[in-house]
C-alpha positions in Angstrom: 234.3 45.3 1.7 236.6 48.3 1.1 238.9 50.3 3.3 239.2 54.1 3.0 242.1 55.9 4.6 242.3 59.7 4.3 244.3 62.6 5.8 242.7 65.8 4.7 243.9 66.7 1.2 247.4 65.1 1.7 246.6 61.4 1.4 243.8 59.1 0.2 243.7 55.4 -0.4 240.8 53.0 -1.0 241.5 49.3 -1.3 239.5 46.0 -1.0 239.6 44.5 2.5 240.6 41.2 0.8 243.9 42.8 -0.2 245.0 43.1 3.4 247.8 40.5 3.8 248.7 41.3 7.4 247.5 43.8 10.0 249.0 44.3 13.5 249.6 46.9 16.1 253.0 48.5 15.6 255.6 48.6 18.3 257.2 51.6 16.7 256.5 55.1 17.9 257.0 57.5 15.0 258.5 60.9 15.8 256.9 62.7 12.9 253.3 63.5 12.2 251.6 63.8 8.8 252.1 61.9 5.6 255.5 60.4 4.9 256.7 57.6 2.6 258.8 56.2 -0.2 258.8 53.1 -2.3 255.4 51.9 -1.4 255.7 52.3 2.4 253.6 55.1 3.9 253.1 56.6 7.3 249.8 58.5 7.8 249.5 59.7 11.4 248.3 62.5 13.6 249.8 60.8 16.7 252.7 58.7 17.7 250.4 56.4 19.7 248.1 53.7 18.4 249.8 52.9 15.1 248.7 49.9 13.0 250.8 48.3 10.4 248.9 47.0 7.3 250.6 45.1 4.5 248.7 44.9 1.2 248.9 42.0 -1.2 248.9 42.8 -4.1 250.1 46.3 -3.7 247.5 49.0 -4.2 247.4 52.6 -5.3 247.2 55.7 -3.1 247.1 59.4 -3.9 249.6 61.7 -2.1 249.0 65.4 -2.8 246.9 64.3 -5.7 249.7 62.2 -7.3 249.2 58.4 -7.7 251.7 56.2 -5.9 252.2 52.6 -4.9 251.0 51.4 -1.5 252.5 48.1 -0.2 252.6 48.9 3.6 250.6 51.5 5.5 251.4 52.6 9.0 248.4 54.6 10.3 247.5 56.0 13.7 244.0 55.1 15.0 242.3 55.1 18.4 242.2 51.3 18.8 244.8 49.6 16.5 244.1 46.1 17.9 240.4 46.4 17.0 241.2 47.7 13.5 243.6 44.9 12.8 241.2 42.2 14.0 238.4 43.7 11.9 240.6 43.9 8.8 241.7 40.2 9.1 238.1 38.9 9.5 237.3 36.8 6.5 
């Protein structure tokens, strides 16, 4: 019922699965690794491959370096983005 996304001490978000508006594998290949974001859009990745794009409605809250911030879109690297996206959109 809830989704937890973490990257060590740098990023943490927990939100209800029902708040997932859209989820799809991303065609973009980010050059950077780590936690990056601004204005509600966050990239959390350890790889440039297997990135899933998740849009949240309504926006949720995440913690970056311990500081609370808005989370509207999350780009996250996973082993199987298509499977994650399908699971998140099951109702």
